[in-house]
N, C-alpha and C positions, 0 to 999 in steps of 0.2 A: 595511414589509411587504412590500409588492408588487418593490421596490427589491432587498429580502434573498432573495426567491425568482427573481430576474431572476438575481441575481448565484451562487448554488447550480446553476441552470440552465446556467450561462454555464460556471463552475467543473468541474460535469459532464459537459459536453457535452464539453472537452476532455479530461477524465479517459477519457474512452470513443473519442476523437482517438487519447491516447498508447495506449492497450491495444490498440487495432487496430495502432497501428505497429507496438507489439511483436510482435503476432501475425504481421503479414507478414514480418516479421526473422524469425521461427521458424517461417514459410513453413505456415501453416494454410490450409485449404484456403479457395476463395471464398463453399462453402456456411455456413462457420461466421463469417464475418467479420460480419456482422452482429449474430450473438449475442453475442461480444465486446464489440463497441461496448455492445451493451445491459447489459452487465454491465458495463462498465467505467464506464458512466454513473451504473449505480446506485449501485457501489462507491465513486464519486465523489459521490456526493448521501449515501448515507450517512456515508461517514466527515467531510465539511463540515459536515452537517448538527448533528452528535453533537458536534465541536468548538465549533459556534457555540452549543448547549446547557453549555458550559465542560464539557465531559468534557477528560480527559487526552488527547494526544496518541497515546499508546500504548495505552490502554484502546480510541479511537477507531478505531484503524488496526485492533487486534486484532478488534473489532468485524466490520469491513466486510470482512476476510480473511475470517473465520469462516464469513459469507454466502456470499462466495465458494466456498467448503471445500463449504458446505452444498447450495447451489445448481446447484455443478457437476456433481454426478455425478449428477442424473434429467435434468440437461438432455444430458450426455453422452448416456445412453441413448438419449432421445429422438430426437438427430440421429446417434446411430452413430456416435460418434468419444470420444477418450480423454479423461477428465477434466481434464486437463492442459491440453488445446486451451484449454481455455475459463477454467482457475485461473489459470495462470503468468503469461499476458498481462495480465489485470485486476490484479494487485495487481504489476505491477515498477514501474507509476507511482507508488504509496507507499512506494519505496524513499527513507528519507530521505539524499538529497543535501545540503540544506539544513545540516544536523547534521554531518555528513560533511567539506563544506568549510569550517563552521565550527571544526571541529576540529582539522584541516590548518592552517588559517589563524592558529589562538591557538598551535598547536604553534610552528609556523615564528617568529613572534613571540616567545615565549617564548624559542626559543634566540638569537635576534638580541639581545634587550634584556639587559646586561648590568647595568647599574648601578641602573634604578628598583626596586627590591625590591617596593612597594605595586604598581606595573604588573605587576611580574611574579606576586605573588599573585592579581591579576585575569585575569589569563593561565591561570594553572594551575587556577581556578575555573571557566573558559571549557572549558579543555582536557577537564575531568571532568564537568562539566554536561552540554555539547552529544557526548562520546563517549559517556557511557551512556544518554543518550536516543539515538543512532542505535544503538547496541547492543540496548536495550530493543525500539526499532520492528521493527530486522530481528527478533527473537525473536516478537513478537507477529506479524508479518507471516507465521512461517515454522511456528508452532503455530498462528493462524489457517486457514491452507490446508491445513497437512497432517490436523490433527484430525478435522475431517468427513467428508474422505476416506478415510482408517485406519478409524474408527468405520463407516461406511456399505457398505466393502468387503468387509465380512466378512458381509451378507447384500445380497438380491437388491435390485435399484431396484423390481421388480416387489412383493415384500413390500411394501415402503412406502408 
């Protein structure tokens, strides 16, 4: 149990570092760096906790992205920056690079293997499985971040 918590904290720490890195890349102000790190840390913790509880990666990503969209609006109001400053850098590390890589690798292998039919069927399965996982994760990130921002933008944070 202790080792699992240490692993979650380590992965969450690196998620926060990645969020800060993308925030710096997008030229966020120095006042927001700590907040972006904390949000990135929490997003990583939420996502990997849900994954360890056997949630599907798409659902875990959606819940983590929804959390970012939900919490970035009140934080933005308190710190006087747009919510995008807090939401976008924290969700970029959740982009499914592994599934994109595996999809492209399977496509390349599929194109160059001409004779082995059973191997081609395995590669075709890998192409669609990884490709659809990648697309669904990207959709989950998009909807998860934008839905709370769209819903909360109609009313003032002071009323919440």
